[in-house]
MOPAC internal coordinates of N, CA, C and O (Angstrom, degrees):
PM7 1SCF
backbone

  N    0.0000 0     0.00 0     0.00 0    0    0    0
  C    1.3943 1     0.00 0     0.00 0    1    0    0
  C    1.5121 1   108.91 1     0.00 0    2    1    0
  O    1.2310 1   120.61 1   129.97 1    3    2    1
  N    1.2912 1   116.44 1   -50.03 1    3    2    1
  C    1.4286 1   121.70 1  -179.32 1    5    3    2
  C    1.5237 1   110.29 1   -60.63 1    6    5    3
  O    1.2310 1   119.88 1   143.17 1    7    6    5
  N    1.3378 1   117.84 1   -36.83 1    7    6    5
  C    1.4435 1   123.03 1  -179.69 1    9    7    6
  C    1.5939 1   107.52 1   -64.52 1   10    9    7
  O    1.2310 1   119.64 1   132.82 1   11   10    9
  N    1.2543 1   118.29 1   -47.18 1   11   10    9
  C    1.4564 1   122.35 1   176.57 1   13   11   10
  C    1.4650 1   113.47 1   -56.78 1   14   13   11
  O    1.2310 1   120.49 1   131.54 1   15   14   13
  N    1.3313 1   116.67 1   -48.46 1   15   14   13
  C    1.4315 1   124.64 1   175.29 1   17   15   14
  C    1.5114 1   112.96 1   -54.52 1   18   17   15
  O    1.2310 1   119.95 1   131.90 1   19   18   17
  N    1.3167 1   117.71 1   -48.10 1   19   18   17
  C    1.2939 1   126.94 1   179.26 1   21   19   18
  C    1.6157 1   110.00 1   -61.54 1   22   21   19
  O    1.2310 1   119.42 1   133.21 1   23   22   21
  N    1.2209 1   118.71 1   -46.79 1   23   22   21
  C    1.4295 1   125.01 1   179.00 1   25   23   22
  C    1.5430 1   110.40 1   -61.21 1   26   25   23
  O    1.2310 1   121.79 1   136.28 1   27   26   25
  N    1.3133 1   114.18 1   -43.72 1   27   26   25
  C    1.5151 1   120.51 1   177.37 1   29   27   26
  C    1.5331 1   112.76 1   -63.68 1   30   29   27
  O    1.2310 1   122.30 1   140.93 1   31   30   29
  N    1.4204 1   113.19 1   -39.07 1   31   30   29
  C    1.3972 1   118.02 1  -177.99 1   33   31   30
  C    1.5237 1   108.16 1   -67.52 1   34   33   31
  O    1.2310 1   118.83 1   137.07 1   35   34   33
  N    1.2413 1   119.83 1   -42.93 1   35   34   33
  C    1.4502 1   122.81 1   177.14 1   37   35   34
  C    1.4610 1   113.12 1   -61.63 1   38   37   35
  O    1.2310 1   121.89 1   137.74 1   39   38   37
  N    1.2631 1   113.98 1   -42.26 1   39   38   37
  C    1.5959 1   119.89 1   177.30 1   41   39   38
  C    1.5202 1   113.24 1   -59.68 1   42   41   39
  O    1.2310 1   122.01 1   134.46 1   43   42   41
  N    1.4084 1   113.75 1   -45.54 1   43   42   41
  C    1.4106 1   121.30 1   175.17 1   45   43   42
  C    1.5509 1   116.44 1   -57.41 1   46   45   43
  O    1.2310 1   125.03 1   130.71 1   47   46   45
  N    1.3774 1   107.95 1   -49.29 1   47   46   45
  C    1.5447 1   118.01 1   176.85 1   49   47   46
  C    1.4812 1   111.04 1   -59.13 1   50   49   47
  O    1.2310 1   120.35 1   135.53 1   51   50   49
  N    1.4112 1   116.93 1   -44.47 1   51   50   49
  C    1.4301 1   116.37 1   178.67 1   53   51   50
  C    1.4745 1   114.13 1   -64.64 1   54   53   51
  O    1.2310 1   119.56 1   144.79 1   55   54   53
  N    1.3952 1   118.44 1   -35.21 1   55   54   53
  C    1.4283 1   118.83 1  -176.55 1   57   55   54
  C    1.5194 1   108.92 1   -73.12 1   58   57   55
  O    1.2310 1   117.42 1   143.66 1   59   58   57
  N    1.4073 1   122.52 1   -36.34 1   59   58   57
  C    1.3339 1   127.59 1   173.41 1   61   59   58
  C    1.5143 1   113.07 1   -62.75 1   62   61   59
  O    1.2310 1   119.76 1   138.21 1   63   62   61
  N    1.2550 1   118.07 1   -41.79 1   63   62   61
  C    1.4871 1   125.31 1   174.67 1   65   63   62
  C    1.4339 1   110.81 1   -60.03 1   66   65   63
  O    1.2310 1   118.63 1   130.74 1   67   66   65
  N    1.4053 1   120.22 1   -49.26 1   67   66   65
  C    1.4438 1   123.31 1  -177.74 1   69   67   66
  C    1.4966 1   112.27 1   -65.88 1   70   69   67
  O    1.2310 1   119.48 1   143.51 1   71   70   69
  N    1.3560 1   118.60 1   -36.49 1   71   70   69
  C    1.3781 1   124.11 1  -176.65 1   73   71   70
  C    1.5966 1   108.34 1   -76.65 1   74   73   71
  O    1.2310 1   119.26 1   145.15 1   75   74   73
  N    1.2661 1   119.02 1   -34.85 1   75   74   73
  C    1.4557 1   121.31 1   172.42 1   77   75   74
  C    1.4478 1   112.43 1   -70.35 1   78   77   75
  O    1.2310 1   120.25 1   146.76 1   79   78   77
  N    1.3025 1   117.14 1   -33.24 1   79   78   77
  C    1.5631 1   120.70 1   175.40 1   81   79   78
  C    1.5487 1   108.84 1   -63.07 1   82   81   79
  O    1.2310 1   119.27 1   134.12 1   83   82   81
  N    1.3185 1   119.00 1   -45.88 1   83   82   81
  C    1.3415 1   121.26 1   177.07 1   85   83   82
  C    1.5687 1   117.17 1   -57.33 1   86   85   83
  O    1.2310 1   122.78 1   141.70 1   87   86   85
  N    1.2801 1   112.28 1   -38.30 1   87   86   85
  C    1.5597 1   116.78 1   173.47 1   89   87   86
  C    1.5001 1   108.68 1   -61.99 1   90   89   87
  O    1.2310 1   124.49 1   124.58 1   91   90   89
  N    1.3507 1   108.98 1   -55.42 1   91   90   89
  C    1.4542 1   113.47 1  -175.82 1   93   91   90
  C    1.4710 1   117.47 1   -54.34 1   94   93   91
  O    1.2310 1   122.25 1   146.71 1   95   94   93
  N    1.3651 1   113.31 1   -33.29 1   95   94   93
  C    1.4892 1   117.91 1   177.59 1   97   95   94
  C    1.4510 1   119.44 1   -83.70 1   98   97   95
  O    1.2310 1   121.54 1  -177.64 1   99   98   97
  N    1.3032 1   114.66 1     2.36 1   99   98   97
  C    1.5092 1   118.93 1   175.32 1  101   99   98
  C    1.4838 1   112.63 1   -59.51 1  102  101   99
  O    1.2310 1   120.21 1   -34.01 1  103  102  101
  N    1.2975 1   117.21 1   145.99 1  103  102  101
  C    1.4752 1   127.71 1  -178.11 1  105  103  102
  C    1.5184 1   107.41 1  -112.69 1  106  105  103
  O    1.2310 1   121.87 1   -71.92 1  107  106  105
  N    1.3383 1   114.03 1   108.08 1  107  106  105
  C    1.4850 1   114.11 1  -178.17 1  109  107  106
  C    1.5120 1   116.71 1   -63.34 1  110  109  107
  O    1.2310 1   120.12 1   147.96 1  111  110  109
  N    1.4133 1   117.37 1   -32.04 1  111  110  109
  C    1.4042 1   118.26 1   172.54 1  113  111  110
  C    1.4782 1   114.26 1   -59.95 1  114  113  111
  O    1.2310 1   119.27 1   134.23 1  115  114  113
  N    1.2403 1   118.99 1   -45.77 1  115  114  113
  C    1.4619 1   123.84 1   176.09 1  117  115  114
  C    1.5727 1   110.92 1   -67.24 1  118  117  115
  O    1.2310 1   120.09 1   146.39 1  119  118  117
  N    1.2784 1   117.43 1   -33.61 1  119  118  117
  C    1.4009 1   126.50 1   177.71 1  121  119  118
  C    1.5588 1   108.77 1   -62.22 1  122  121  119
  O    1.2310 1   120.62 1   138.76 1  123  122  121
  N    1.3481 1   116.42 1   -41.24 1  123  122  121
  C    1.4430 1   118.06 1  -179.14 1  125  123  122
  C    1.5092 1   108.83 1   -66.72 1  126  125  123
  O    1.2310 1   118.23 1   146.35 1  127  126  125
  N    1.2480 1   120.97 1   -33.65 1  127  126  125
  C    1.4652 1   122.32 1  -179.67 1  129  127  126
  C    1.5408 1   110.45 1   -70.81 1  130  129  127
  O    1.2310 1   121.37 1   138.86 1  131  130  129
  N    1.4401 1   114.99 1   -41.14 1  131  130  129
  C    1.4701 1   114.57 1   176.09 1  133  131  130
  C    1.5192 1   110.63 1   -62.64 1  134  133  131
  O    1.2310 1   122.01 1   141.57 1  135  134  133
  N    1.3877 1   113.75 1   -38.43 1  135  134  133
  C    1.4326 1   116.70 1  -175.77 1  137  135  134
  C    1.5763 1   117.19 1   -59.20 1  138  137  135
  O    1.2310 1   123.26 1   166.01 1  139  138  137
  N    1.3628 1   111.37 1   -13.99 1  139  138  137
  C    1.4776 1   112.62 1   175.25 1  141  139  138
  C    1.4602 1   114.95 1   -57.78 1  142  141  139
  O    1.2310 1   120.29 1   159.89 1  143  142  141
  N    1.3338 1   117.04 1   -20.11 1  143  142  141
  C    1.4664 1   122.26 1   177.47 1  145  143  142
  C    1.5611 1   108.36 1   -71.76 1  146  145  143
  O    1.2310 1   121.51 1   156.27 1  147  146  145
  N    1.2407 1   114.71 1   -23.73 1  147  146  145
  C    1.4980 1   119.77 1  -173.32 1  149  147  146
  C    1.5741 1   110.05 1   -93.96 1  150  149  147
  O    1.2310 1   120.54 1   166.88 1  151  150  149
  N    1.3450 1   116.57 1   -13.12 1  151  150  149
  C    1.4672 1   118.20 1  -176.18 1  153  151  150
  C    1.4799 1   119.46 1   -69.18 1  154  153  151
  O    1.2310 1   121.83 1   167.48 1  155  154  153
  N    1.3303 1   114.10 1   -12.52 1  155  154  153
  C    1.4647 1   118.35 1   175.57 1  157  155  154
  C    1.5240 1   114.40 1   -69.26 1  158  157  155
  O    1.2310 1   122.40 1   158.65 1  159  158  157
  N    1.3670 1   113.01 1   -21.35 1  159  158  157
  C    1.4234 1   121.42 1  -175.70 1  161  159  158
  C    1.5639 1   114.15 1  -120.93 1  162  161  159
  O    1.2310 1   119.51 1   159.33 1  163  162  161
  N    1.3443 1   118.54 1   -20.67 1  163  162  161
  C    1.4194 1   121.89 1  -166.39 1  165  163  162
  C    1.6390 1   104.53 1  -135.02 1  166  165  163
  O    1.2310 1   124.85 1   -40.20 1  167  166  165
  N    1.4606 1   108.29 1   139.80 1  167  166  165
  C    1.4470 1   117.93 1   167.41 1  169  167  166
  C    1.5020 1   110.66 1  -105.04 1  170  169  167
  O    1.2310 1   119.07 1   -19.19 1  171  170  169
  N    1.2528 1   119.38 1   160.81 1  171  170  169
  C    1.5076 1   122.69 1  -178.03 1  173  171  170
  C    1.5042 1   115.87 1  -130.66 1  174  173  171
  O    1.2310 1   120.74 1  -171.37 1  175  174  173
  N    1.3926 1   116.19 1     8.63 1  175  174  173
  C    1.4261 1   119.18 1   177.41 1  177  175  174
  C    1.5343 1   113.93 1   -81.49 1  178  177  175
  O    1.2310 1   119.65 1   -36.86 1  179  178  177
  N    1.2537 1   118.28 1   143.14 1  179  178  177
  C    1.4800 1   123.09 1   172.23 1  181  179  178
  C    1.5701 1   110.05 1   -50.46 1  182  181  179
  O    1.2310 1   120.33 1   -60.31 1  183  182  181
  N    1.3178 1   116.98 1   119.69 1  183  182  181
  C    1.3919 1   123.19 1  -175.18 1  185  183  182
  C    1.4818 1   118.90 1    67.49 1  186  185  183
  O    1.2310 1   123.00 1  -162.18 1  187  186  185
  N    1.3783 1   111.85 1    17.82 1  187  186  185
  C    1.4238 1   117.64 1   179.73 1  189  187  186
  C    1.5242 1   113.37 1   -71.04 1  190  189  187
  O    1.2310 1   121.20 1   -15.22 1  191  190  189
  N    1.3057 1   115.31 1   164.78 1  191  190  189
  C    1.5153 1   121.55 1  -173.10 1  193  191  190
  C    1.4851 1   109.10 1   -78.77 1  194  193  191
  O    1.2310 1   122.62 1   -17.47 1  195  194  193
  N    1.2863 1   112.59 1   162.53 1  195  194  193
  C    1.4985 1   117.33 1   171.26 1  197  195  194
  C    1.5168 1   107.58 1   -86.36 1  198  197  195
  O    1.2310 1   120.78 1   -25.60 1  199  198  197
  N    1.2815 1   116.11 1   154.40 1  199  198  197
  C    1.4521 1   119.38 1   179.86 1  201  199  198
  C    1.6023 1    97.46 1  -124.29 1  202  201  199
  O    1.2310 1   119.26 1    40.91 1  203  202  201
  N    1.2669 1   119.02 1  -139.09 1  203  202  201
  C    1.4265 1   124.37 1  -179.49 1  205  203  202
  C    1.5983 1   102.99 1   -58.62 1  206  205  203
  O    1.2310 1   120.86 1   135.53 1  207  206  205
  N    1.3157 1   115.97 1   -44.47 1  207  206  205
  C    1.3961 1   119.22 1   175.80 1  209  207  206
  C    1.5123 1   114.12 1  -112.06 1  210  209  207
  O    1.2310 1   118.23 1    -3.10 1  211  210  209
  N    1.3491 1   120.97 1   176.90 1  211  210  209
  C    1.4132 1   120.61 1  -172.04 1  213  211  210
  C    1.5633 1   110.82 1   -79.09 1  214  213  211
  O    1.2310 1   121.49 1   -16.54 1  215  214  213
  N    1.3153 1   114.75 1   163.46 1  215  214  213
  C    1.4633 1   123.85 1   175.18 1  217  215  214
  C    1.5665 1   105.84 1   -65.65 1  218  217  215
  O    1.2310 1   119.34 1   -41.03 1  219  218  217
  N    1.2516 1   118.87 1   138.97 1  219  218  217
  C    1.4170 1   121.54 1  -174.93 1  221  219  218
  C    1.5821 1   116.44 1  -106.23 1  222  221  219
  O    1.2310 1   122.81 1  -173.08 1  223  222  221
  N    1.3087 1   112.22 1     6.92 1  223  222  221
  C    1.4993 1   119.82 1  -177.11 1  225  223  222
  C    1.6280 1   104.63 1   -63.00 1  226  225  223
  O    1.2310 1   121.20 1   -52.80 1  227  226  225
  N    1.2808 1   115.31 1   127.20 1  227  226  225
  C    1.4995 1   123.07 1  -179.99 1  229  227  226
  C    1.5014 1   114.52 1    70.67 1  230  229  227
  O    1.2310 1   121.85 1  -157.97 1  231  230  229
  N    1.2638 1   114.07 1    22.03 1  231  230  229
  C    1.4754 1   116.90 1   179.09 1  233  231  230
  C    1.5468 1   116.30 1   -61.05 1  234  233  231
  O    1.2310 1   121.65 1   145.19 1  235  234  233
  N    1.3105 1   114.45 1   -34.81 1  235  234  233
  C    1.5108 1   116.87 1  -176.87 1  237  235  234
  C    1.4910 1   109.54 1   -72.38 1  238  237  235
  O    1.2310 1   120.68 1   -58.38 1  239  238  237
  N    1.3465 1   116.30 1   121.62 1  239  238  237
  C    1.3713 1   121.73 1  -175.69 1  241  239  238
  C    1.5277 1   118.05 1    95.88 1  242  241  239
  O    1.2310 1   122.07 1   172.58 1  243  242  241
  N    1.3085 1   113.65 1    -7.42 1  243  242  241
  C    1.4370 1   122.13 1  -179.60 1  245  243  242
  C    1.5714 1   110.79 1   -89.45 1  246  245  243
  O    1.2310 1   122.08 1   -20.45 1  247  246  245
  N    1.3228 1   113.62 1   159.55 1  247  246  245
  C    1.3624 1   119.65 1   173.94 1  249  247  246
  C    1.5044 1   112.48 1   -79.78 1  250  249  247
  O    1.2310 1   118.32 1   -38.66 1  251  250  249
  N    1.3063 1   120.80 1   141.34 1  251  250  249
  C    1.4381 1   119.69 1   178.17 1  253  251  250
  C    1.5195 1   111.95 1   -61.35 1  254  253  251
  O    1.2310 1   121.44 1   -44.32 1  255  254  253
  N    1.3473 1   114.86 1   135.68 1  255  254  253
  C    1.4793 1   116.89 1  -178.33 1  257  255  254
  C    1.5019 1   115.54 1    85.44 1  258  257  255
  O    1.2310 1   121.31 1  -156.92 1  259  258  257
  N    1.3785 1   115.11 1    23.08 1  259  258  257
  C    1.4095 1   118.45 1  -170.04 1  261  259  258
  C    1.5301 1   114.01 1   -89.39 1  262  261  259
  O    1.2310 1   119.80 1   158.89 1  263  262  261
  N    1.3453 1   117.99 1   -21.11 1  263  262  261
  C    1.4591 1   119.71 1  -177.89 1  265  263  262
  C    1.5679 1   114.49 1   -68.86 1  266  265  263
  O    1.2310 1   121.51 1   -60.60 1  267  266  265
  N    1.2992 1   114.71 1   119.40 1  267  266  265
  C    1.5569 1   116.71 1   178.65 1  269  267  266
  C    1.6001 1   104.17 1   -69.28 1  270  269  267
  O    1.2310 1   125.31 1   -35.98 1  271  270  269
  N    1.3123 1   107.41 1   144.02 1  271  270  269
  C    1.5150 1   119.21 1   173.35 1  273  271  270
  C    1.4999 1   109.45 1    87.77 1  274  273  271
  O    1.2310 1   115.99 1  -179.12 1  275  274  273
  N    1.3040 1   125.23 1     0.88 1  275  274  273
  C    1.3792 1   125.17 1   175.24 1  277  275  274
  C    1.5078 1   109.61 1  -107.66 1  278  277  275
  O    1.2310 1   118.35 1   -46.50 1  279  278  277
  N    1.3271 1   120.76 1   133.50 1  279  278  277
  C    1.4015 1   122.81 1   179.63 1  281  279  278
  C    1.4970 1   111.29 1   -95.13 1  282  281  279
  O    1.2310 1   123.93 1   -82.30 1  283  282  281
  N    1.3523 1   110.06 1    97.70 1  283  282  281
  C    1.5481 1   118.10 1   178.67 1  285  283  282
  C    1.5489 1   112.73 1   -79.65 1  286  285  283
  O    1.2310 1   122.34 1   -19.96 1  287  286  285
  N    1.2971 1   113.12 1   160.04 1  287  286  285
  C    1.4767 1   115.59 1  -177.96 1  289  287  286
  C    1.6042 1   106.52 1   -75.75 1  290  289  287
  O    1.2310 1   122.83 1   -31.63 1  291  290  289
  N    1.3589 1   112.19 1   148.37 1  291  290  289
  C    1.4621 1   119.30 1  -179.61 1  293  291  290
  C    1.5333 1   110.28 1   -50.24 1  294  293  291
  O    1.2310 1   121.18 1   139.55 1  295  294  293
  N    1.3907 1   115.35 1   -40.45 1  295  294  293
  C    1.4355 1   122.24 1  -178.30 1  297  295  294
  C    1.5616 1   113.18 1   -62.88 1  298  297  295
  O    1.2310 1   120.31 1   141.93 1  299  298  297
  N    1.2560 1   117.01 1   -38.07 1  299  298  297
  C    1.4907 1   120.53 1   177.74 1  301  299  298
  C    1.4707 1   109.53 1   -71.07 1  302  301  299
  O    1.2310 1   119.89 1   136.72 1  303  302  301
  N    1.3185 1   117.81 1   -43.28 1  303  302  301
  C    1.4599 1   120.90 1  -177.28 1  305  303  302
  C    1.5867 1   108.05 1   -63.11 1  306  305  303
  O    1.2310 1   122.01 1   139.21 1  307  306  305
  N    1.3464 1   113.76 1   -40.79 1  307  306  305
  C    1.4731 1   115.74 1  -176.56 1  309  307  306
  C    1.5340 1   112.03 1   -80.58 1  310  309  307
  O    1.2310 1   118.80 1   174.44 1  311  310  309
  N    1.3039 1   119.89 1    -5.56 1  311  310  309
  C    1.5131 1   121.93 1  -175.64 1  313  311  310
  C    1.5848 1   114.08 1   -67.35 1  314  313  311
  O    1.2310 1   120.55 1   153.89 1  315  314  313
  N    1.3823 1   116.56 1   -26.11 1  315  314  313
  C    1.3338 1   119.25 1  -177.41 1  317  315  314
  C    1.5780 1   114.29 1    68.41 1  318  317  315
  O    1.2310 1   121.69 1  -158.62 1  319  318  317
  N    1.2936 1   114.37 1    21.38 1  319  318  317
  C    1.5231 1   116.43 1  -173.74 1  321  319  318
  C    1.4814 1   106.13 1   -84.57 1  322  321  319
  O    1.2310 1   122.35 1   -28.88 1  323  322  321
  N    1.4148 1   113.11 1   151.12 1  323  322  321
  C    1.4614 1   125.11 1   169.93 1  325  323  322
  C    1.6288 1   103.09 1  -117.33 1  326  325  323
  O    1.2310 1   122.77 1   -48.08 1  327  326  325
  N    1.1812 1   112.29 1   131.92 1  327  326  325
  C    1.4557 1   116.49 1  -178.20 1  329  327  326
  C    1.5283 1   112.57 1   -79.61 1  330  329  327
  O    1.2310 1   121.51 1   -83.93 1  331  330  329
  N    1.2573 1   114.72 1    96.07 1  331  330  329
  C    1.5047 1   124.66 1   171.57 1  333  331  330
  C    1.5831 1   110.07 1  -112.35 1  334  333  331
  O    1.2310 1   122.20 1     6.61 1  335  334  333
  N    1.2652 1   113.38 1  -173.39 1  335  334  333
  C    1.4910 1   117.07 1  -177.94 1  337  335  334
  C    1.4974 1   109.94 1   -63.08 1  338  337  335
  O    1.2310 1   118.21 1   135.75 1  339  338  337
  N    1.2744 1   121.02 1   -44.25 1  339  338  337
  C    1.5655 1   125.84 1  -179.25 1  341  339  338
  C    1.4454 1   106.06 1   -60.50 1  342  341  339
  O    1.2310 1   118.21 1   124.07 1  343  342  341
  N    1.3290 1   121.01 1   -55.93 1  343  342  341
  C    1.4792 1   123.25 1  -168.19 1  345  343  342
  C    1.5734 1   106.30 1   -68.33 1  346  345  343
  O    1.2310 1   120.80 1   139.28 1  347  346  345
  N    1.3452 1   116.08 1   -40.72 1  347  346  345
  C    1.4815 1   116.73 1   177.04 1  349  347  346
  C    1.5049 1   113.35 1   -64.76 1  350  349  347
  O    1.2310 1   119.27 1   138.31 1  351  350  349
  N    1.3617 1   118.99 1   -41.69 1  351  350  349
  C    1.4129 1   120.24 1   173.86 1  353  351  350
  C    1.6002 1   112.65 1   -54.35 1  354  353  351
  O    1.2310 1   121.84 1   126.70 1  355  354  353
  N    1.3796 1   114.08 1   -53.30 1  355  354  353
  C    1.4427 1   116.66 1   175.41 1  357  355  354
  C    1.5704 1   115.35 1   -53.22 1  358  357  355
  O    1.2310 1   121.26 1   134.33 1  359  358  357
  N    1.3290 1   115.20 1   -45.67 1  359  358  357
  C    1.4452 1   123.46 1  -179.70 1  361  359  358
  C    1.4215 1   110.02 1   -63.01 1  362  361  359
  O    1.2310 1   119.92 1   131.57 1  363  362  361
  N    1.3444 1   117.75 1   -48.43 1  363  362  361
  C    1.4687 1   120.13 1  -177.61 1  365  363  362
  C    1.5959 1   113.68 1   -66.20 1  366  365  363
  O    1.2310 1   121.03 1   156.46 1  367  366  365
  N    1.2827 1   115.63 1   -23.54 1  367  366  365
  C    1.4896 1   125.54 1   176.58 1  369  367  366
  C    1.5038 1   108.89 1   -67.72 1  370  369  367
  O    1.2310 1   122.63 1   123.87 1  371  370  369
  N    1.2958 1   112.57 1   -56.13 1  371  370  369
  C    1.5206 1   120.40 1   179.54 1  373  371  370
  C    1.5226 1   110.22 1  -162.92 1  374  373  371
  O    1.2310 1   120.44 1   -82.27 1  375  374  373
  N    1.2462 1   116.76 1    97.73 1  375  374  373
  C    1.4860 1   122.41 1  -175.40 1  377  375  374
  C    1.6107 1   116.79 1   -48.80 1  378  377  375
  O    1.2310 1   123.34 1   136.46 1  379  378  377
  N    1.3455 1   111.20 1   -43.54 1  379  378  377
  C    1.3416 1   114.59 1  -179.41 1  381  379  378
  C    1.5410 1   117.27 1   -76.13 1  382  381  379
  O    1.2310 1   121.51 1   171.82 1  383  382  381
  N    1.2581 1   114.73 1    -8.18 1  383  382  381
  C    1.4991 1   120.57 1   172.34 1  385  383  382
  C    1.5184 1   106.98 1   -72.32 1  386  385  383
  O    1.2310 1   120.57 1   143.97 1  387  386  385
  N    1.4039 1   116.51 1   -36.03 1  387  386  385
  C    1.4619 1   117.42 1   178.99 1  389  387  386
  C    1.3681 1   116.81 1   -85.16 1  390  389  387
  O    1.2310 1   118.21 1   138.00 1  391  390  389
  N    1.3808 1   121.01 1   -42.00 1  391  390  389
  C    1.4206 1   127.33 1   173.66 1  393  391  390
  C    1.5347 1   106.99 1  -129.84 1  394  393  391
  O    1.2310 1   122.79 1   -74.59 1  395  394  393
  N    1.3252 1   112.26 1   105.41 1  395  394  393
  C    1.5350 1   117.36 1  -173.07 1  397  395  394
  C    1.4842 1   114.73 1   -59.12 1  398  397  395
  O    1.2310 1   117.89 1   142.28 1  399  398  397
  N    1.3848 1   121.63 1   -37.72 1  399  398  397
  C    1.3902 1   122.32 1  -173.61 1  401  399  398
  C    1.5000 1   110.49 1  -106.95 1  402  401  399
  O    1.2310 1   120.31 1  -138.83 1  403  402  401
  N    1.3730 1   117.00 1    41.17 1  403  402  401
  C    1.5290 1   120.12 1   178.31 1  405  403  402
  C    1.4578 1   106.39 1   -71.79 1  406  405  403
  O    1.2310 1   120.78 1   -16.52 1  407  406  405
  N    1.3158 1   116.11 1   163.48 1  407  406  405
  C    1.4709 1   120.68 1   175.71 1  409  407  406
  C    1.5564 1   106.43 1   -91.49 1  410  409  407
  O    1.2310 1   118.86 1   168.20 1  411  410  409
  N    1.3495 1   119.78 1   -11.80 1  411  410  409
  C    1.4156 1   120.48 1  -175.73 1  413  411  410
  C    1.5319 1   108.95 1   -71.34 1  414  413  411
  O    1.2310 1   121.21 1   -54.39 1  415  414  413
  N    1.3665 1   115.29 1   125.61 1  415  414  413
  C    1.3967 1   116.83 1  -178.15 1  417  415  414
  C    1.5405 1   117.18 1   -98.99 1  418  417  415
  O    1.2310 1   122.50 1   178.90 1  419  418  417
  N    1.3307 1   112.81 1    -1.10 1  419  418  417
  C    1.5252 1   120.44 1   171.22 1  421  419  418
  C    1.4724 1   116.03 1   -53.37 1  422  421  419
  O    1.2310 1   118.98 1   -51.34 1  423  422  421
  N    1.3405 1   119.55 1   128.66 1  423  422  421
  C    1.3840 1   119.34 1  -174.62 1  425  423  422
  C    1.5545 1   115.00 1   -84.46 1  426  425  423
  O    1.2310 1   120.90 1   166.99 1  427  426  425
  N    1.3046 1   115.89 1   -13.01 1  427  426  425
  C    1.4598 1   121.39 1   171.97 1  429  427  426
  C    1.5053 1   114.57 1   113.28 1  430  429  427
  O    1.2310 1   121.36 1   -15.27 1  431  430  429
  N    1.3335 1   115.00 1   164.73 1  431  430  429
  C    1.5061 1   124.80 1   173.63 1  433  431  430
  C    1.4312 1   108.26 1   -95.33 1  434  433  431
  O    1.2310 1   119.91 1   -51.96 1  435  434  433
  N    1.3141 1   117.78 1   128.04 1  435  434  433
  C    1.5209 1   121.85 1  -174.14 1  437  435  434
  C    1.5245 1   109.98 1   -89.84 1  438  437  435
  O    1.2310 1   120.59 1   152.39 1  439  438  437
  N    1.4027 1   116.48 1   -27.61 1  439  438  437
  C    1.4902 1   117.27 1  -176.08 1  441  439  438
  C    1.5465 1   110.29 1   -90.04 1  442  441  439
  O    1.2310 1   122.54 1   -50.13 1  443  442  441
  N    1.3685 1   112.74 1   129.87 1  443  442  441
  C    1.5034 1   120.49 1   179.79 1  445  443  442
  C    1.5303 1   110.39 1   -56.26 1  446  445  443
  O    1.2310 1   120.63 1   139.64 1  447  446  445
  N    1.3669 1   116.39 1   -40.36 1  447  446  445
  C    1.4454 1   116.81 1  -178.07 1  449  447  446
  C    1.5275 1   114.79 1   -65.86 1  450  449  447
  O    1.2310 1   121.58 1   145.11 1  451  450  449
  N    1.3440 1   114.58 1   -34.89 1  451  450  449
  C    1.4781 1   118.54 1   177.59 1  453  451  450
  C    1.6375 1   109.08 1   -66.22 1  454  453  451
  O    1.2310 1   121.72 1   137.28 1  455  454  453
  N    1.2219 1   114.31 1   -42.72 1  455  454  453
  C    1.4877 1   116.38 1   178.55 1  457  455  454
  C    1.4651 1   110.39 1   -64.21 1  458  457  455
  O    1.2310 1   118.69 1   133.62 1  459  458  457
  N    1.3007 1   120.10 1   -46.38 1  459  458  457
  C    1.3734 1   123.19 1   177.19 1  461  459  458
  C    1.5245 1   115.73 1   -58.75 1  462  461  459
  O    1.2310 1   121.51 1   138.15 1  463  462  461
  N    1.2672 1   114.72 1   -41.85 1  463  462  461
  C    1.4233 1   120.30 1   175.79 1  465  463  462
  C    1.5897 1   112.27 1   -65.47 1  466  465  463
  O    1.2310 1   121.94 1   135.67 1  467  466  465
  N    1.2605 1   113.89 1   -44.33 1  467  466  465
  C    1.5603 1   118.06 1   175.00 1  469  467  466
  C    1.5689 1   111.25 1   -58.08 1  470  469  467
  O    1.2310 1   121.10 1   135.42 1  471  470  469
  N    1.2563 1   115.50 1   -44.58 1  471  470  469
  C    1.4538 1   123.14 1  -178.76 1  473  471  470
  C    1.5530 1   106.67 1   -63.73 1  474  473  471
  O    1.2310 1   120.31 1   135.07 1  475  474  473
  N    1.3901 1   117.01 1   -44.93 1  475  474  473
  C    1.4599 1   117.45 1   175.08 1  477  475  474
  C    1.5037 1   113.53 1   -58.40 1  478  477  475
  O    1.2310 1   120.49 1   138.88 1  479  478  477
  N    1.3171 1   116.68 1   -41.12 1  479  478  477
  C    1.4195 1   121.18 1   175.38 1  481  479  478
  C    1.5983 1   116.79 1   -63.71 1  482  481  479
  O    1.2310 1   124.03 1   137.29 1  483  482  481
  N    1.3366 1   109.86 1   -42.71 1  483  482  481
  C    1.4729 1   114.18 1   173.36 1  485  483  482
  C    1.4570 1   117.19 1   -58.52 1  486  485  483
  O    1.2310 1   123.56 1   141.00 1  487  486  485
  N    1.2987 1   110.78 1   -39.00 1  487  486  485
  C    1.5850 1   120.63 1   175.56 1  489  487  486
  C    1.4801 1   115.55 1   -56.45 1  490  489  487
  O    1.2310 1   120.38 1   154.75 1  491  490  489
  N    1.3860 1   116.88 1   -25.25 1  491  490  489
  C    1.4378 1   119.29 1  -176.08 1  493  491  490
  C    1.5660 1   111.08 1   -85.63 1  494  493  491
  O    1.2310 1   122.28 1   168.24 1  495  494  493
  N    1.3231 1   113.23 1   -11.76 1  495  494  493
  C    1.4905 1   120.23 1  -174.05 1  497  495  494
  C    1.5345 1   111.92 1   -87.92 1  498  497  495
  O    1.2310 1   121.25 1  -102.53 1  499  498  497
  N    1.3690 1   115.22 1    77.47 1  499  498  497
  C    1.4991 1   122.30 1  -175.07 1  501  499  498
  C    1.4418 1   112.12 1  -138.85 1  502  501  499
  O    1.2310 1   120.10 1   180.00 1  503  502  501

């Protein structure tokens, strides 16, 4: 039993380490280019207006549903999410996998590197 627990612990630590490495390796300049896909719905300027989706300035570290003046889904407001590297990675992979009844219609970014780069870019917006 201890051996199984030890093996599971090592596997979890390795997974966390690998996912952390992918966030750390994100390139904000490349992320800004990938983010162009998002600009049809989101702005990123401090005090910027909402479009179809909310302004994402200062999103990293913020609670989900924080932007005043944007009508979020009840499901997102009730989620209790804080936007950090892990939640953003899951969200950018497939938003409805994280919050089933989200209003966001984007299907997700399939490539790990694209998500890491977008997250690195979003982290610069403070």
